[in-house]
PDB file as gemmi writes it, atoms N, CA and C in Angstrom:
CRYST1    1.000    1.000    1.000  90.00  90.00  90.00 P 1                      
ATOM      1  N   UNK A   1      23.304   6.283   0.331  1.00  0.00           N  
ATOM      2  CA  UNK A   1      22.747   5.145  -0.366  1.00  0.00           C  
ATOM      3  C   UNK A   1      23.640   4.801  -1.541  1.00  0.00           C  
ATOM      4  N   UNK A   2      23.849   3.549  -1.755  1.00  0.00           N  
ATOM      5  CA  UNK A   2      24.667   3.066  -2.851  1.00  0.00           C  
ATOM      6  C   UNK A   2      23.929   3.276  -4.173  1.00  0.00           C  
ATOM      7  N   UNK A   3      24.492   4.051  -5.108  1.00  0.00           N  
ATOM      8  CA  UNK A   3      23.802   4.304  -6.372  1.00  0.00           C  
ATOM      9  C   UNK A   3      23.503   3.031  -7.159  1.00  0.00           C  
ATOM     10  N   UNK A   4      24.322   1.989  -6.975  1.00  0.00           N  
ATOM     11  CA  UNK A   4      24.083   0.742  -7.700  1.00  0.00           C  
ATOM     12  C   UNK A   4      22.835   0.027  -7.202  1.00  0.00           C  
ATOM     13  N   UNK A   5      22.394   0.308  -5.982  1.00  0.00           N  
ATOM     14  CA  UNK A   5      21.211  -0.366  -5.447  1.00  0.00           C  
ATOM     15  C   UNK A   5      19.919   0.315  -5.882  1.00  0.00           C  
ATOM     16  N   UNK A   6      20.024   1.485  -6.490  1.00  0.00           N  
ATOM     17  CA  UNK A   6      18.833   2.194  -6.938  1.00  0.00           C  
ATOM     18  C   UNK A   6      18.450   1.729  -8.336  1.00  0.00           C  
ATOM     19  N   UNK A   7      17.138   1.548  -8.577  1.00  0.00           N  
ATOM     20  CA  UNK A   7      16.726   1.167  -9.929  1.00  0.00           C  
ATOM     21  C   UNK A   7      16.930   2.328 -10.879  1.00  0.00           C  
ATOM     22  N   UNK A   8      17.110   2.044 -12.163  1.00  0.00           N  
ATOM     23  CA  UNK A   8      17.233   3.132 -13.127  1.00  0.00           C  
ATOM     24  C   UNK A   8      15.996   4.019 -13.077  1.00  0.00           C  
ATOM     25  N   UNK A   9      16.178   5.303 -13.356  1.00  0.00           N  
ATOM     26  CA  UNK A   9      15.063   6.249 -13.287  1.00  0.00           C  
ATOM     27  C   UNK A   9      13.926   5.837 -14.208  1.00  0.00           C  
ATOM     28  N   UNK A  10      14.253   5.288 -15.368  1.00  0.00           N  
ATOM     29  CA  UNK A  10      13.190   4.894 -16.289  1.00  0.00           C  
ATOM     30  C   UNK A  10      12.374   3.742 -15.730  1.00  0.00           C  
ATOM     31  N   UNK A  11      13.005   2.808 -15.043  1.00  0.00           N  
ATOM     32  CA  UNK A  11      12.272   1.690 -14.453  1.00  0.00           C  
ATOM     33  C   UNK A  11      11.367   2.171 -13.330  1.00  0.00           C  
ATOM     34  N   UNK A  12      11.825   3.140 -12.561  1.00  0.00           N  
ATOM     35  CA  UNK A  12      11.030   3.644 -11.447  1.00  0.00           C  
ATOM     36  C   UNK A  12       9.776   4.354 -11.937  1.00  0.00           C  
ATOM     37  N   UNK A  13       9.849   4.973 -13.098  1.00  0.00           N  
ATOM     38  CA  UNK A  13       8.700   5.718 -13.622  1.00  0.00           C  
ATOM     39  C   UNK A  13       7.766   4.858 -14.463  1.00  0.00           C  
ATOM     40  N   UNK A  14       8.220   3.731 -14.951  1.00  0.00           N  
ATOM     41  CA  UNK A  14       7.416   2.900 -15.845  1.00  0.00           C  
ATOM     42  C   UNK A  14       6.181   2.369 -15.120  1.00  0.00           C  
ATOM     43  N   UNK A  15       5.042   2.424 -15.802  1.00  0.00           N  
ATOM     44  CA  UNK A  15       3.796   1.878 -15.274  1.00  0.00           C  
ATOM     45  C   UNK A  15       3.185   0.974 -16.336  1.00  0.00           C  
ATOM     46  N   UNK A  16       2.423  -0.013 -15.893  1.00  0.00           N  
ATOM     47  CA  UNK A  16       1.708  -0.880 -16.826  1.00  0.00           C  
ATOM     48  C   UNK A  16       0.388  -1.297 -16.202  1.00  0.00           C  
ATOM     49  N   UNK A  17      -0.602  -1.453 -17.058  1.00  0.00           N  
ATOM     50  CA  UNK A  17      -1.904  -1.957 -16.641  1.00  0.00           C  
ATOM     51  C   UNK A  17      -2.303  -3.036 -17.636  1.00  0.00           C  
ATOM     52  N   UNK A  18      -2.662  -4.203 -17.127  1.00  0.00           N  
ATOM     53  CA  UNK A  18      -3.157  -5.292 -17.971  1.00  0.00           C  
ATOM     54  C   UNK A  18      -4.675  -5.309 -17.870  1.00  0.00           C  
ATOM     55  N   UNK A  19      -5.310  -5.446 -19.025  1.00  0.00           N  
ATOM     56  CA  UNK A  19      -6.769  -5.412 -19.091  1.00  0.00           C  
ATOM     57  C   UNK A  19      -7.299  -6.748 -19.603  1.00  0.00           C  
ATOM     58  N   UNK A  20      -8.540  -7.025 -19.228  1.00  0.00           N  
ATOM     59  CA  UNK A  20      -9.252  -8.189 -19.748  1.00  0.00           C  
ATOM     60  C   UNK A  20     -10.629  -7.714 -20.179  1.00  0.00           C  
ATOM     61  N   UNK A  21     -11.089  -8.218 -21.313  1.00  0.00           N  
ATOM     62  CA  UNK A  21     -12.463  -7.913 -21.727  1.00  0.00           C  
ATOM     63  C   UNK A  21     -13.076  -9.141 -22.357  1.00  0.00           C  
ATOM     64  N   UNK A  22     -14.114  -9.650 -21.723  1.00  0.00           N  
ATOM     65  CA  UNK A  22     -14.883 -10.774 -22.232  1.00  0.00           C  
ATOM     66  C   UNK A  22     -16.312 -10.278 -22.368  1.00  0.00           C  
ATOM     67  N   UNK A  23     -16.730 -10.005 -23.587  1.00  0.00           N  
ATOM     68  CA  UNK A  23     -18.050  -9.408 -23.802  1.00  0.00           C  
ATOM     69  C   UNK A  23     -19.187 -10.314 -23.342  1.00  0.00           C  
ATOM     70  N   UNK A  24     -18.932 -11.613 -23.192  1.00  0.00           N  
ATOM     71  CA  UNK A  24     -19.962 -12.526 -22.693  1.00  0.00           C  
ATOM     72  C   UNK A  24     -20.136 -12.424 -21.178  1.00  0.00           C  
ATOM     73  N   UNK A  25     -19.105 -11.968 -20.472  1.00  0.00           N  
ATOM     74  CA  UNK A  25     -19.139 -11.932 -19.009  1.00  0.00           C  
ATOM     75  C   UNK A  25     -19.101 -10.529 -18.423  1.00  0.00           C  
ATOM     76  N   UNK A  26     -18.458  -9.603 -19.103  1.00  0.00           N  
ATOM     77  CA  UNK A  26     -18.198  -8.284 -18.530  1.00  0.00           C  
ATOM     78  C   UNK A  26     -18.977  -7.199 -19.262  1.00  0.00           C  
ATOM     79  N   UNK A  27     -19.468  -6.236 -18.496  1.00  0.00           N  
ATOM     80  CA  UNK A  27     -20.122  -5.071 -19.097  1.00  0.00           C  
ATOM     81  C   UNK A  27     -19.084  -4.123 -19.692  1.00  0.00           C  
ATOM     82  N   UNK A  28     -17.875  -4.167 -19.152  1.00  0.00           N  
ATOM     83  CA  UNK A  28     -16.789  -3.288 -19.605  1.00  0.00           C  
ATOM     84  C   UNK A  28     -15.457  -3.990 -19.328  1.00  0.00           C  
ATOM     85  N   UNK A  29     -14.383  -3.532 -19.969  1.00  0.00           N  
ATOM     86  CA  UNK A  29     -13.064  -4.107 -19.673  1.00  0.00           C  
ATOM     87  C   UNK A  29     -12.725  -3.978 -18.183  1.00  0.00           C  
ATOM     88  N   UNK A  30     -11.957  -4.932 -17.692  1.00  0.00           N  
ATOM     89  CA  UNK A  30     -11.556  -4.970 -16.282  1.00  0.00           C  
ATOM     90  C   UNK A  30     -10.039  -4.875 -16.154  1.00  0.00           C  
ATOM     91  N   UNK A  31      -9.614  -4.359 -15.008  1.00  0.00           N  
ATOM     92  CA  UNK A  31      -8.190  -4.319 -14.671  1.00  0.00           C  
ATOM     93  C   UNK A  31      -7.783  -5.719 -14.224  1.00  0.00           C  
ATOM     94  N   UNK A  32      -6.830  -6.300 -14.913  1.00  0.00           N  
ATOM     95  CA  UNK A  32      -6.355  -7.636 -14.574  1.00  0.00           C  
ATOM     96  C   UNK A  32      -5.134  -7.563 -13.657  1.00  0.00           C  
ATOM     97  N   UNK A  33      -4.256  -6.598 -13.925  1.00  0.00           N  
ATOM     98  CA  UNK A  33      -3.048  -6.395 -13.115  1.00  0.00           C  
ATOM     99  C   UNK A  33      -2.556  -4.978 -13.361  1.00  0.00           C  
ATOM    100  N   UNK A  34      -1.797  -4.457 -12.402  1.00  0.00           N  
ATOM    101  CA  UNK A  34      -1.212  -3.124 -12.566  1.00  0.00           C  
ATOM    102  C   UNK A  34       0.035  -3.036 -11.712  1.00  0.00           C  
ATOM    103  N   UNK A  35       0.936  -2.148 -12.094  1.00  0.00           N  
ATOM    104  CA  UNK A  35       2.134  -1.984 -11.296  1.00  0.00           C  
ATOM    105  C   UNK A  35       3.050  -0.918 -11.856  1.00  0.00           C  
ATOM    106  N   UNK A  36       4.047  -0.575 -11.045  1.00  0.00           N  
ATOM    107  CA  UNK A  36       5.063   0.413 -11.413  1.00  0.00           C  
ATOM    108  C   UNK A  36       6.434  -0.236 -11.311  1.00  0.00           C  
ATOM    109  N   UNK A  37       7.395   0.359 -12.001  1.00  0.00           N  
ATOM    110  CA  UNK A  37       8.783  -0.093 -11.896  1.00  0.00           C  
ATOM    111  C   UNK A  37       8.967  -1.533 -12.326  1.00  0.00           C  
ATOM    112  N   UNK A  38       9.565  -2.339 -11.462  1.00  0.00           N  
ATOM    113  CA  UNK A  38       9.858  -3.727 -11.823  1.00  0.00           C  
ATOM    114  C   UNK A  38       8.589  -4.551 -12.006  1.00  0.00           C  
ATOM    115  N   UNK A  39       7.521  -4.217 -11.292  1.00  0.00           N  
ATOM    116  CA  UNK A  39       6.255  -4.931 -11.488  1.00  0.00           C  
ATOM    117  C   UNK A  39       5.715  -4.633 -12.885  1.00  0.00           C  
ATOM    118  N   UNK A  40       5.791  -3.386 -13.303  1.00  0.00           N  
ATOM    119  CA  UNK A  40       5.364  -3.016 -14.657  1.00  0.00           C  
ATOM    120  C   UNK A  40       6.199  -3.763 -15.694  1.00  0.00           C  
ATOM    121  N   UNK A  41       7.488  -3.839 -15.471  1.00  0.00           N  
ATOM    122  CA  UNK A  41       8.357  -4.557 -16.402  1.00  0.00           C  
ATOM    123  C   UNK A  41       7.966  -6.029 -16.484  1.00  0.00           C  
ATOM    124  N   UNK A  42       7.600  -6.618 -15.356  1.00  0.00           N  
ATOM    125  CA  UNK A  42       7.179  -8.030 -15.334  1.00  0.00           C  
ATOM    126  C   UNK A  42       5.860  -8.212 -16.083  1.00  0.00           C  
ATOM    127  N   UNK A  43       4.912  -7.292 -15.895  1.00  0.00           N  
ATOM    128  CA  UNK A  43       3.638  -7.358 -16.622  1.00  0.00           C  
ATOM    129  C   UNK A  43       3.907  -7.323 -18.122  1.00  0.00           C  
ATOM    130  N   UNK A  44       4.764  -6.409 -18.555  1.00  0.00           N  
ATOM    131  CA  UNK A  44       5.084  -6.288 -19.978  1.00  0.00           C  
ATOM    132  C   UNK A  44       5.801  -7.534 -20.499  1.00  0.00           C  
ATOM    133  N   UNK A  45       6.711  -8.080 -19.705  1.00  0.00           N  
ATOM    134  CA  UNK A  45       7.434  -9.285 -20.117  1.00  0.00           C  
ATOM    135  C   UNK A  45       6.479 -10.472 -20.265  1.00  0.00           C  
ATOM    136  N   UNK A  46       5.548 -10.615 -19.328  1.00  0.00           N  
ATOM    137  CA  UNK A  46       4.576 -11.708 -19.419  1.00  0.00           C  
ATOM    138  C   UNK A  46       3.680 -11.551 -20.641  1.00  0.00           C  
ATOM    139  N   UNK A  47       3.290 -10.321 -20.931  1.00  0.00           N  
ATOM    140  CA  UNK A  47       2.472 -10.075 -22.124  1.00  0.00           C  
ATOM    141  C   UNK A  47       3.234 -10.493 -23.375  1.00  0.00           C  
ATOM    142  N   UNK A  48       4.495 -10.122 -23.453  1.00  0.00           N  
ATOM    143  CA  UNK A  48       5.300 -10.494 -24.618  1.00  0.00           C  
ATOM    144  C   UNK A  48       5.494 -12.004 -24.703  1.00  0.00           C  
ATOM    145  N   UNK A  49       5.746 -12.662 -23.563  1.00  0.00           N  
ATOM    146  CA  UNK A  49       5.923 -14.117 -23.540  1.00  0.00           C  
ATOM    147  C   UNK A  49       4.696 -14.840 -24.073  1.00  0.00           C  
ATOM    148  N   UNK A  50       3.520 -14.290 -23.802  1.00  0.00           N  
ATOM    149  CA  UNK A  50       2.262 -14.930 -24.188  1.00  0.00           C  
ATOM    150  C   UNK A  50       1.647 -14.316 -25.445  1.00  0.00           C  
ATOM    151  N   UNK A  51       2.439 -13.539 -26.166  1.00  0.00           N  
ATOM    152  CA  UNK A  51       2.008 -12.910 -27.428  1.00  0.00           C  
ATOM    153  C   UNK A  51       0.733 -12.087 -27.262  1.00  0.00           C  
ATOM    154  N   UNK A  52       0.631 -11.393 -26.145  1.00  0.00           N  
ATOM    155  CA  UNK A  52      -0.500 -10.502 -25.897  1.00  0.00           C  
ATOM    156  C   UNK A  52      -0.144  -9.139 -26.471  1.00  0.00           C  
ATOM    157  N   UNK A  53      -1.011  -8.593 -27.321  1.00  0.00           N  
ATOM    158  CA  UNK A  53      -0.708  -7.290 -27.931  1.00  0.00           C  
ATOM    159  C   UNK A  53      -0.556  -6.195 -26.876  1.00  0.00           C  
ATOM    160  N   UNK A  54       0.375  -5.288 -27.135  1.00  0.00           N  
ATOM    161  CA  UNK A  54       0.618  -4.155 -26.247  1.00  0.00           C  
ATOM    162  C   UNK A  54       0.190  -2.869 -26.937  1.00  0.00           C  
ATOM    163  N   UNK A  55      -0.289  -1.934 -26.144  1.00  0.00           N  
ATOM    164  CA  UNK A  55      -0.664  -0.610 -26.649  1.00  0.00           C  
ATOM    165  C   UNK A  55      -0.122   0.404 -25.655  1.00  0.00           C  
ATOM    166  N   UNK A  56       0.685   1.330 -26.128  1.00  0.00           N  
ATOM    167  CA  UNK A  56       1.281   2.314 -25.227  1.00  0.00           C  
ATOM    168  C   UNK A  56       0.468   3.598 -25.236  1.00  0.00           C  
ATOM    169  N   UNK A  57       0.006   3.976 -24.048  1.00  0.00           N  
ATOM    170  CA  UNK A  57      -0.721   5.230 -23.862  1.00  0.00           C  
ATOM    171  C   UNK A  57      -0.497   5.640 -22.409  1.00  0.00           C  
ATOM    172  N   UNK A  58       0.538   6.430 -22.184  1.00  0.00           N  
ATOM    173  CA  UNK A  58       0.927   6.795 -20.819  1.00  0.00           C  
ATOM    174  C   UNK A  58      -0.187   7.503 -20.062  1.00  0.00           C  
ATOM    175  N   UNK A  59      -0.938   8.363 -20.742  1.00  0.00           N  
ATOM    176  CA  UNK A  59      -2.029   9.075 -20.070  1.00  0.00           C  
ATOM    177  C   UNK A  59      -3.126   8.112 -19.626  1.00  0.00           C  
ATOM    178  N   UNK A  60      -3.483   7.171 -20.491  1.00  0.00           N  
ATOM    179  CA  UNK A  60      -4.516   6.199 -20.140  1.00  0.00           C  
ATOM    180  C   UNK A  60      -4.046   5.303 -18.998  1.00  0.00           C  
ATOM    181  N   UNK A  61      -2.794   4.882 -19.027  1.00  0.00           N  
ATOM    182  CA  UNK A  61      -2.255   4.056 -17.936  1.00  0.00           C  
ATOM    183  C   UNK A  61      -2.342   4.808 -16.614  1.00  0.00           C  
ATOM    184  N   UNK A  62      -2.042   6.091 -16.628  1.00  0.00           N  
ATOM    185  CA  UNK A  62      -2.140   6.891 -15.402  1.00  0.00           C  
ATOM    186  C   UNK A  62      -3.569   6.890 -14.874  1.00  0.00           C  
ATOM    187  N   UNK A  63      -4.547   7.054 -15.756  1.00  0.00           N  
ATOM    188  CA  UNK A  63      -5.952   7.050 -15.338  1.00  0.00           C  
ATOM    189  C   UNK A  63      -6.387   5.670 -14.837  1.00  0.00           C  
ATOM    190  N   UNK A  64      -5.950   4.624 -15.521  1.00  0.00           N  
ATOM    191  CA  UNK A  64      -6.347   3.268 -15.140  1.00  0.00           C  
ATOM    192  C   UNK A  64      -5.663   2.798 -13.863  1.00  0.00           C  
ATOM    193  N   UNK A  65      -4.477   3.294 -13.596  1.00  0.00           N  
ATOM    194  CA  UNK A  65      -3.704   2.804 -12.449  1.00  0.00           C  
ATOM    195  C   UNK A  65      -4.328   3.158 -11.104  1.00  0.00           C  
ATOM    196  N   UNK A  66      -5.257   4.093 -11.072  1.00  0.00           N  
ATOM    197  CA  UNK A  66      -5.913   4.421  -9.798  1.00  0.00           C  
ATOM    198  C   UNK A  66      -7.062   3.466  -9.486  1.00  0.00           C  
ATOM    199  N   UNK A  67      -7.460   2.653 -10.461  1.00  0.00           N  
ATOM    200  CA  UNK A  67      -8.536   1.689 -10.245  1.00  0.00           C  
ATOM    201  C   UNK A  67      -7.998   0.448  -9.549  1.00  0.00           C  
ATOM    202  N   UNK A  68      -8.881  -0.255  -8.859  1.00  0.00           N  
ATOM    203  CA  UNK A  68      -8.498  -1.493  -8.184  1.00  0.00           C  
ATOM    204  C   UNK A  68      -8.432  -2.640  -9.191  1.00  0.00           C  
ATOM    205  N   UNK A  69      -7.618  -3.640  -8.896  1.00  0.00           N  
ATOM    206  CA  UNK A  69      -7.569  -4.844  -9.719  1.00  0.00           C  
ATOM    207  C   UNK A  69      -8.953  -5.488  -9.694  1.00  0.00           C  
ATOM    208  N   UNK A  70      -9.425  -5.954 -10.823  1.00  0.00           N  
ATOM    209  CA  UNK A  70     -10.728  -6.570 -11.084  1.00  0.00           C  
ATOM    210  C   UNK A  70     -11.861  -5.552 -11.231  1.00  0.00           C  
ATOM    211  N   UNK A  71     -11.556  -4.264 -11.127  1.00  0.00           N  
ATOM    212  CA  UNK A  71     -12.585  -3.234 -11.322  1.00  0.00           C  
ATOM    213  C   UNK A  71     -12.853  -3.052 -12.809  1.00  0.00           C  
ATOM    214  N   UNK A  72     -14.127  -2.809 -13.135  1.00  0.00           N  
ATOM    215  CA  UNK A  72     -14.462  -2.436 -14.506  1.00  0.00           C  
ATOM    216  C   UNK A  72     -14.052  -0.987 -14.723  1.00  0.00           C  
ATOM    217  N   UNK A  73     -13.656  -0.670 -15.950  1.00  0.00           N  
ATOM    218  CA  UNK A  73     -13.309   0.722 -16.225  1.00  0.00           C  
ATOM    219  C   UNK A  73     -14.581   1.565 -16.164  1.00  0.00           C  
ATOM    220  N   UNK A  74     -14.472   2.808 -15.737  1.00  0.00           N  
ATOM    221  CA  UNK A  74     -15.647   3.677 -15.653  1.00  0.00           C  
ATOM    222  C   UNK A  74     -16.076   4.164 -17.040  1.00  0.00           C  
ATOM    223  N   UNK A  75     -17.349   4.518 -17.185  1.00  0.00           N  
ATOM    224  CA  UNK A  75     -17.859   4.980 -18.482  1.00  0.00           C  
ATOM    225  C   UNK A  75     -17.051   6.121 -19.095  1.00  0.00           C  
ATOM    226  N   UNK A  76     -16.461   6.977 -18.291  1.00  0.00           N  
ATOM    227  CA  UNK A  76     -15.708   8.106 -18.846  1.00  0.00           C  
ATOM    228  C   UNK A  76     -14.474   7.660 -19.630  1.00  0.00           C  
ATOM    229  N   UNK A  77     -14.060   6.396 -19.462  1.00  0.00           N  
ATOM    230  CA  UNK A  77     -12.894   5.877 -20.188  1.00  0.00           C  
ATOM    231  C   UNK A  77     -13.281   4.939 -21.333  1.00  0.00           C  
ATOM    232  N   UNK A  78     -14.578   4.773 -21.590  1.00  0.00           N  
ATOM    233  CA  UNK A  78     -15.022   3.862 -22.652  1.00  0.00           C  
ATOM    234  C   UNK A  78     -14.445   4.247 -24.013  1.00  0.00           C  
ATOM    235  N   UNK A  79     -14.473   5.519 -24.349  1.00  0.00           N  
ATOM    236  CA  UNK A  79     -13.990   5.947 -25.665  1.00  0.00           C  
ATOM    237  C   UNK A  79     -12.499   5.620 -25.833  1.00  0.00           C  
ATOM    238  N   UNK A  80     -11.718   5.936 -24.825  1.00  0.00           N  
ATOM    239  CA  UNK A  80     -10.278   5.643 -24.888  1.00  0.00           C  
ATOM    240  C   UNK A  80     -10.037   4.140 -24.994  1.00  0.00           C  
ATOM    241  N   UNK A  81     -10.811   3.357 -24.247  1.00  0.00           N  
ATOM    242  CA  UNK A  81     -10.634   1.908 -24.296  1.00  0.00           C  
ATOM    243  C   UNK A  81     -11.090   1.347 -25.641  1.00  0.00           C  
ATOM    244  N   UNK A  82     -12.104   1.949 -26.246  1.00  0.00           N  
ATOM    245  CA  UNK A  82     -12.546   1.514 -27.576  1.00  0.00           C  
ATOM    246  C   UNK A  82     -11.421   1.696 -28.591  1.00  0.00           C  
ATOM    247  N   UNK A  83     -10.668   2.770 -28.460  1.00  0.00           N  
ATOM    248  CA  UNK A  83      -9.527   2.992 -29.355  1.00  0.00           C  
ATOM    249  C   UNK A  83      -8.452   1.923 -29.149  1.00  0.00           C  
ATOM    250  N   UNK A  84      -8.220   1.549 -27.904  1.00  0.00           N  
ATOM    251  CA  UNK A  84      -7.240   0.501 -27.604  1.00  0.00           C  
ATOM    252  C   UNK A  84      -7.702  -0.829 -28.202  1.00  0.00           C  
ATOM    253  N   UNK A  85      -8.970  -1.168 -27.990  1.00  0.00           N  
ATOM    254  CA  UNK A  85      -9.495  -2.425 -28.524  1.00  0.00           C  
ATOM    255  C   UNK A  85      -9.430  -2.453 -30.050  1.00  0.00           C  
ATOM    256  N   UNK A  86      -9.735  -1.331 -30.692  1.00  0.00           N  
ATOM    257  CA  UNK A  86      -9.640  -1.255 -32.152  1.00  0.00           C  
ATOM    258  C   UNK A  86      -8.199  -1.497 -32.603  1.00  0.00           C  
ATOM    259  N   UNK A  87      -7.247  -0.924 -31.881  1.00  0.00           N  
ATOM    260  CA  UNK A  87      -5.820  -1.131 -32.185  1.00  0.00           C  
ATOM    261  C   UNK A  87      -5.470  -2.619 -32.079  1.00  0.00           C  
ATOM    262  N   UNK A  88      -5.938  -3.268 -31.031  1.00  0.00           N  
ATOM    263  CA  UNK A  88      -5.637  -4.685 -30.818  1.00  0.00           C  
ATOM    264  C   UNK A  88      -6.294  -5.545 -31.894  1.00  0.00           C  
ATOM    265  N   UNK A  89      -7.528  -5.238 -32.257  1.00  0.00           N  
ATOM    266  CA  UNK A  89      -8.196  -5.997 -33.320  1.00  0.00           C  
ATOM    267  C   UNK A  89      -7.428  -5.884 -34.631  1.00  0.00           C  
ATOM    268  N   UNK A  90      -6.904  -4.690 -34.932  1.00  0.00           N  
ATOM    269  CA  UNK A  90      -6.109  -4.510 -36.152  1.00  0.00           C  
ATOM    270  C   UNK A  90      -4.841  -5.369 -36.103  1.00  0.00           C  
ATOM    271  N   UNK A  91      -4.183  -5.391 -34.956  1.00  0.00           N  
ATOM    272  CA  UNK A  91      -2.976  -6.211 -34.799  1.00  0.00           C  
ATOM    273  C   UNK A  91      -3.314  -7.685 -35.000  1.00  0.00           C  
ATOM    274  N   UNK A  92      -4.401  -8.138 -34.398  1.00  0.00           N  
ATOM    275  CA  UNK A  92      -4.783  -9.547 -34.505  1.00  0.00           C  
ATOM    276  C   UNK A  92      -5.133  -9.940 -35.938  1.00  0.00           C  
ATOM    277  N   UNK A  93      -5.722  -9.045 -36.701  1.00  0.00           N  
ATOM    278  CA  UNK A  93      -6.055  -9.339 -38.099  1.00  0.00           C  
ATOM    279  C   UNK A  93      -4.792  -9.501 -38.942  1.00  0.00           C  
ATOM    280  N   UNK A  94      -3.763  -8.718 -38.610  1.00  0.00           N  
ATOM    281  CA  UNK A  94      -2.499  -8.801 -39.355  1.00  0.00           C  
ATOM    282  C   UNK A  94      -1.734 -10.069 -39.029  1.00  0.00           C  
ATOM    283  N   UNK A  95      -1.876 -10.536 -37.767  1.00  0.00           N  
ATOM    284  CA  UNK A  95      -1.092 -11.665 -37.280  1.00  0.00           C  
ATOM    285  C   UNK A  95      -1.515 -12.936 -37.874  1.00  0.00           C  
TER     286      UNK A  95                                                      
END                                                                             
């Protein structure tokens, strides 16, 4: 295999999960998109293009990545997601 055709190791390992939470419609945050490698990079690029706050938590991404797109997060992840939402609210207040 041509080494130039292989993606960089960091790109192959990168994961991203995009979340949505609308307290008027959803009981819990939902998975909006997820992916690895170049798909993860695209999710992150779109978030940056649209000024969507990012929060890095590799362990949480691993747990969320097993869920289906449009699934609500399970109750066992509520505490972790509350920390993410608090982080985002702090960012939005500064902005």
